[in-house]
Backbone as CSV, one residue per row, in Angstrom:
resi,resn,N_x,N_y,N_z,CA_x,CA_y,CA_z,C_x,C_y,C_z
1,MET,71.394,215.739,71.315,72.302,216.431,69.750,73.434,215.790,69.374
2,ARG,74.674,215.545,69.891,75.631,215.139,69.963,75.360,213.757,69.426
3,SER,75.073,212.705,69.832,74.840,211.912,69.413,74.354,211.736,68.039
4,LEU,73.196,212.457,67.774,72.512,212.717,66.342,73.863,213.125,65.306
5,PHE,74.931,214.040,65.699,75.882,214.730,64.967,76.920,213.686,65.096
6,PHE,77.329,212.617,65.535,78.147,211.800,65.327,77.393,210.489,64.519
7,LEU,75.971,210.631,64.718,75.342,209.558,63.652,75.872,210.017,62.455
8,LEU,75.326,211.154,62.180,75.441,211.298,60.893,76.918,211.748,60.094
9,LEU,78.101,211.969,60.577,79.047,212.249,60.796,79.379,210.340,60.110
10,VAL,79.182,209.588,60.921,78.996,208.035,60.488,78.791,207.527,59.163
11,THR,77.518,208.112,59.230,76.681,207.668,58.187,77.127,208.113,56.790
12,THR,77.943,209.591,57.015,77.830,210.466,55.521,79.114,209.828,55.171
13,GLY,80.069,209.155,56.303,81.797,209.129,56.031,82.292,209.902,56.471
14,PHE,82.419,210.987,57.278,83.410,212.080,57.844,83.776,211.565,59.115
15,ALA,83.431,210.454,59.620,84.279,209.884,61.003,85.916,209.760,60.811
16,SER,86.689,210.206,61.415,87.742,210.165,61.400,87.972,208.453,61.059
17,SER,87.330,207.404,61.354,87.661,206.482,61.860,87.429,205.437,59.635
18,GLY,86.617,206.448,59.497,86.163,206.026,57.977,86.628,206.469,56.887
19,LEU,87.328,207.523,57.356,88.263,207.895,56.145,89.938,207.185,55.943
20,HIS,89.851,207.222,54.843,91.063,206.086,54.676,91.811,206.873,53.115
21,ALA,92.475,207.584,52.810,92.931,207.582,51.834,93.021,206.573,50.646
22,GLN,92.349,206.032,49.703,92.511,205.485,48.858,93.758,205.423,47.952
23,GLU,94.825,204.579,48.326,95.950,204.731,47.273,95.905,204.762,46.033
24,ALA,96.704,205.740,44.974,96.454,205.801,43.683,97.176,204.714,43.381
25,LEU,97.321,203.729,42.355,97.970,202.461,41.550,98.824,203.352,40.821
26,PRO,100.284,202.976,40.519,101.466,203.735,39.675,101.016,203.584,38.624
27,THR,101.441,203.934,37.358,101.464,203.320,36.319,102.463,202.424,35.806
28,ILE,102.470,201.865,35.178,103.168,200.798,34.250,104.521,201.158,34.707
29,THR,104.759,202.059,33.814,106.401,202.527,34.155,106.771,203.162,35.581
30,ASP,106.090,203.834,36.373,106.032,203.717,37.941,106.578,202.385,38.631
31,ALA,106.020,201.476,37.992,105.941,200.100,38.958,107.124,199.686,38.339
32,LEU,107.382,199.551,37.281,108.754,198.998,36.872,109.746,199.755,37.479
33,SER,110.203,200.797,37.480,110.984,201.649,37.838,111.131,201.220,39.775
34,ALA,110.304,200.831,39.930,110.292,200.831,41.705,110.430,199.568,41.773
35,ASP,110.287,198.274,41.184,110.537,196.596,41.220,111.973,196.755,41.172
36,SER,112.855,195.860,42.275,114.065,195.757,42.113,114.393,194.644,40.994
37,THR,113.251,193.932,40.816,113.427,192.504,40.021,113.181,193.072,38.432
38,THR,112.836,194.395,37.819,112.955,194.441,36.828,113.522,195.639,36.238
39,THR,114.838,195.982,36.852,115.747,196.954,36.467,116.245,196.898,34.990
40,THR,116.646,195.705,34.400,117.098,195.447,33.265,115.817,196.064,32.162
41,LEU,114.667,195.118,32.381,113.778,195.768,31.404,113.161,196.916,31.900
42,TYR,113.240,197.744,33.106,113.258,199.278,32.455,114.609,200.365,31.988
43,ALA,115.541,199.395,31.885,116.436,200.466,31.146,116.229,199.873,29.523
44,ALA,115.756,198.844,29.493,115.599,198.421,27.867,114.589,199.201,27.113
45,LEU,113.538,199.426,27.960,112.706,200.317,27.849,112.385,201.527,27.259
46,ASP,113.748,201.653,28.555,114.077,203.562,28.038,115.135,203.417,26.990
47,ALA,115.722,202.271,26.404,116.646,202.247,25.444,115.721,202.284,24.214
48,ALA,114.619,201.734,24.538,114.061,201.445,23.009,113.049,202.684,23.350
49,ASP,112.670,203.334,24.011,112.450,204.785,23.738,110.654,204.337,24.401
50,LEU,110.674,203.258,24.865,109.080,202.944,24.796,108.496,203.072,26.749
51,SER,109.507,203.540,27.560,108.840,203.689,28.723,107.894,204.890,29.138
52,THR,108.024,205.940,27.891,106.922,207.210,28.115,105.449,206.425,27.840
53,ALA,105.435,205.912,26.612,104.467,205.137,26.460,103.561,203.992,27.138
54,LEU,104.709,203.400,28.019,103.733,203.002,29.282,103.287,203.586,30.333
55,ALA,103.469,204.702,30.106,103.293,206.334,31.270,101.668,206.623,30.587
56,GLU,101.292,205.979,29.320,99.696,206.615,28.787,98.421,206.080,29.506
57,ASP,97.373,206.649,29.310,96.577,206.176,30.051,96.019,205.035,29.518
58,ARG,96.209,204.363,28.046,95.520,203.171,27.498,95.827,202.025,28.032
59,GLU,94.966,201.467,28.466,95.029,200.033,29.359,95.667,198.699,28.229
60,VAL,97.193,198.246,29.065,97.413,197.406,28.384,98.126,196.218,29.415
61,ILE,98.438,195.216,28.920,98.642,194.063,30.024,100.440,194.026,29.700
62,LEU,101.485,194.159,30.484,102.812,194.166,30.198,103.795,192.535,30.655
63,LEU,103.768,191.289,29.827,104.531,190.235,30.393,106.233,190.847,30.724
64,ALA,106.151,191.239,31.854,107.718,191.875,32.111,108.684,190.714,32.588
65,PRO,109.482,190.546,31.904,110.677,189.653,32.343,111.213,190.063,33.255
66,THR,111.744,189.356,34.126,112.553,189.618,35.781,114.147,189.908,35.365
67,ASP,114.899,190.410,35.853,116.483,190.698,35.672,116.540,188.888,35.866
68,ASP,116.460,188.205,36.312,116.789,186.814,36.201,116.384,186.634,34.603
69,ALA,115.216,186.750,34.051,114.949,186.304,32.753,115.653,186.618,31.778
70,PHE,116.310,187.806,31.799,117.380,188.560,30.941,118.661,188.062,31.622
71,ALA,118.846,187.618,32.432,120.281,186.841,32.608,120.612,186.054,31.664
72,SER,119.216,185.361,31.713,119.645,183.768,30.848,120.147,184.392,28.988
73,ILE,120.105,185.331,29.015,120.552,185.617,27.311,122.159,186.218,28.129
74,PRO,123.284,185.330,26.880,124.325,185.813,27.092,124.750,187.345,27.035
75,SER,125.809,187.599,27.948,126.046,189.189,27.821,126.155,189.845,26.761
76,GLU,127.036,189.001,25.961,127.429,189.745,24.481,126.244,190.072,24.125
77,THR,125.205,189.279,23.565,123.903,189.321,22.645,123.034,190.163,23.513
78,MET,123.158,190.719,24.686,122.633,191.681,25.154,122.794,192.709,24.991
79,ALA,124.293,193.220,25.047,125.205,194.072,24.403,124.656,194.822,23.102
80,LYS,124.376,193.871,22.435,124.503,194.020,21.260,122.809,194.458,21.184
81,LEU,121.876,193.973,21.792,120.518,193.873,21.769,120.540,195.987,22.029
82,LEU,121.040,195.854,23.061,121.171,197.005,23.959,121.724,198.338,23.113
83,ASP,122.511,197.981,22.200,123.368,198.814,21.093,122.134,199.542,20.233
84,PRO,122.546,200.924,20.374,121.247,201.907,19.486,120.952,201.342,18.005
85,GLN,122.450,200.402,17.585,122.198,199.933,15.908,121.076,198.821,16.235
86,ASN,120.512,198.589,17.335,119.586,197.543,17.043,118.694,197.633,18.042
87,VAL,118.156,198.826,18.168,116.921,199.431,18.851,115.781,199.152,18.262
88,SER,115.668,198.687,16.742,114.398,198.273,16.063,114.457,196.543,16.588
89,SER,115.354,195.945,16.732,115.030,194.651,16.829,114.668,194.849,18.723
90,LEU,115.358,195.707,19.582,114.956,195.551,21.035,113.228,196.168,21.013
91,ARG,112.806,197.004,20.410,111.629,197.502,19.945,110.388,196.448,19.899
92,THR,110.705,195.304,18.594,110.084,194.127,17.977,110.142,193.302,19.618
93,ILE,111.328,193.066,19.832,111.361,191.917,21.156,110.655,192.534,22.772
94,LEU,110.447,194.388,23.196,109.708,194.526,23.851,108.089,194.622,23.383
95,THR,108.029,194.912,22.437,106.721,195.143,22.024,105.781,193.613,22.431
96,TYR,106.452,192.721,21.808,106.090,191.559,21.616,105.653,191.641,23.301
97,HIS,106.167,191.646,24.225,105.880,191.365,25.618,104.288,192.060,25.751
98,LEU,104.136,193.109,25.114,102.486,193.983,25.370,101.360,193.225,24.775
99,LEU,100.455,193.235,25.440,98.968,192.668,25.023,98.021,194.211,25.483
100,GLU,97.133,194.331,24.328,96.140,195.158,24.797,95.589,195.041,26.044
101,GLY,94.609,195.714,26.454,94.127,195.575,27.866,92.573,194.993,27.396
102,GLY,92.113,194.490,28.657,90.527,193.892,28.819,90.209,192.592,27.998
103,GLU,89.158,191.946,27.699,88.903,190.271,27.786,89.776,190.054,27.013
104,GLN,89.749,190.398,25.677,90.733,189.797,24.783,92.491,189.589,25.405
105,GLY,92.835,190.869,25.795,94.489,190.770,25.843,94.117,189.988,27.230
106,ALA,93.377,189.848,28.229,93.491,188.994,29.594,93.344,187.599,28.796
107,SER,92.401,186.920,28.349,92.961,185.563,27.519,93.809,185.190,27.076
108,ASP,94.930,186.407,26.026,95.905,185.844,25.426,97.262,185.700,26.371
109,THR,97.051,186.228,27.506,98.209,186.274,28.719,99.170,185.376,28.970
110,ALA,98.060,184.074,29.294,98.512,183.237,29.679,99.051,182.206,28.426
111,THR,98.933,181.956,27.256,98.535,181.140,25.957,100.384,182.073,25.160
112,ARG,100.166,183.519,25.512,101.087,184.343,25.127,102.534,184.235,25.991
113,ALA,102.908,183.571,27.357,103.408,183.048,28.447,103.921,181.838,28.245
114,SER,102.754,181.038,27.980,103.078,179.690,27.761,104.192,178.949,26.565
115,ASP,103.496,180.053,25.720,104.004,179.511,24.469,105.814,179.876,24.153
116,GLY,105.613,180.943,24.692,107.114,181.048,24.963,108.014,180.450,26.141
117,GLY,107.167,179.635,26.999,108.063,178.887,27.725,108.091,179.521,29.095
118,ALA,107.517,180.720,28.922,107.316,181.346,30.586,106.412,181.023,31.387
119,THR,106.503,181.454,32.800,105.784,180.645,33.338,105.526,182.362,34.219
120,LEU,104.507,182.732,34.106,103.691,184.048,35.151,104.000,184.126,36.640
121,GLY,104.580,185.098,36.991,104.464,185.547,38.357,103.767,186.194,39.105
122,GLU,104.357,187.286,39.759,103.581,188.002,40.375,102.725,188.937,39.392
123,VAL,101.799,189.783,40.004,100.876,190.230,39.458,100.762,191.727,39.611
124,ILE,101.241,193.187,39.529,101.451,193.933,39.678,99.731,194.757,38.963
125,GLU,99.168,195.411,39.679,97.875,196.243,39.062,98.490,197.693,39.016
126,CYS,97.895,197.973,38.157,98.658,199.418,37.277,97.477,200.495,37.290
127,SER,97.284,201.756,37.409,96.484,202.646,36.868,95.957,202.274,35.557
128,ASN,97.365,201.846,34.747,96.654,202.179,33.044,97.075,200.471,32.603
129,GLY,96.848,199.455,33.530,97.095,198.247,33.311,97.174,196.924,34.116
130,VAL,98.113,195.822,33.585,98.481,194.841,34.591,99.968,194.450,34.152
131,VAL,100.683,194.401,35.295,101.907,193.731,34.590,102.023,192.142,35.296
132,TYR,102.268,191.637,34.878,102.891,190.041,34.900,104.498,189.773,34.871
133,LEU,104.649,189.309,36.254,106.261,189.041,36.073,106.421,187.433,35.389
134,ILE,107.387,187.749,34.528,107.676,186.474,33.990,108.953,186.003,33.958
135,ASP,109.202,184.628,34.619,110.509,184.319,34.404,111.830,183.514,32.834
136,ARG,111.247,184.507,31.777,111.904,184.010,30.510,111.635,185.421,29.168
137,VAL,112.492,185.523,28.711,112.316,186.841,27.644,111.848,186.236,26.807
138,LEU,110.415,186.823,25.968,109.695,185.914,25.150,110.445,186.497,23.610
139,LEU,110.695,185.792,22.589,110.515,186.186,21.090,109.978,185.813,20.538
140,PRO,109.783,186.875,19.177,108.718,186.928,18.859,108.656,185.616,17.561
141,PRO,107.688,185.003,16.824,108.216,183.813,16.188,109.189,184.375,15.172
142,GLY,110.157,183.596,14.871,110.909,183.978,13.601,111.863,184.311,13.382
143,PHE,111.859,185.673,15.128,113.276,186.192,15.610,113.972,185.267,15.929
144,ASP,115.651,185.923,15.713,116.683,185.298,15.301,117.407,186.046,16.128
145,LEU,117.996,185.970,17.985,118.977,186.586,18.421,120.505,186.406,17.691
146,SER,120.727,185.756,16.930,122.215,186.155,16.206,122.140,186.678,15.114
147,GLU,121.172,187.775,14.197,120.564,188.045,13.634,121.516,189.895,13.880
148,LEU,121.414,190.022,15.262,121.563,191.152,15.765,122.993,192.051,15.358
149,VAL,123.070,193.306,15.306,124.241,194.067,14.189,125.274,193.625,15.256
150,ASP,126.396,194.078,14.582,127.820,193.804,15.968,128.274,195.571,15.912
């Protein structure tokens, strides 16, 4: 009788060795806040009021510039970019790093990155999309950082 009960537990998945809680994936926002290489991006998303949008359930792909990528932008330019007067420019740059999820977005990911001179790095799977760490801040075609408001 005991062996039958044990067999029943194992086959139905109730044996303690078969019970492993599946870890829940973080949202994109949670993943960025936890990653030590994306602190500048996280702050920029917050300044542009975009961090809450990345916590939603829609599937997106984020090409996420690392802190080193942002460090390649002169500090005066970064200060201007983070100035509330330039929030629309900041949003334009950050939303250029976002692609819709799904097959089309996945196929556009490498193209967008390579067209901007970036290399795809670590991939972070999230509950609402995928984050690809990149080594460069991408600028939309025709965007000029020198035109930021002082």
